[in-house]
Phi, psi and omega in degrees: 000133179276123180270135175292159179288108180246148173286166179300318180297323177292323177295316179297317179298319180293318178297318177299316179298317178300317180301312184282341184252357183292151177231174178301324182284334185252001189301319183294313180291324178295319179293320177299315179298315180298320178295320177299317178295317180300315182294337181273357178281131188285335185232156179298321181296326177290321178294326179297331181294336181250007184303319182295324178290320179295317177299318180296317178296318179296320179293319178299317179298318179296313181295313182287333179288332181285334185306318182276351186247013181291138178260151178286133180287138177242149178267139179275145175277138178294148177289144180264000000 
C-alpha cells in the first residue's frame, strides 16, 4: 500500500485514531496500517511517542485472536 506523505504529527494522530477505533473485525488491518506508519517514522524518539498505542493494538489482537482458538480443557487421568 502506498502511503501518502504525512508529517510525523499526522502519523501519530493516525496511529492514535486506529487504536481508539479498532474492532475485533478490523484489528489485523489496523495493526498492519499502524506498523507501516511506525516504520516510516525517521527517529527512535518519534517511534517512542506511539509505543503505548502499538502495544495496545498488539494486545487487542492477541486477546481477540484467542477467542476462536480456545481448547476445551480435559482432565487427566491419574497414573496407576
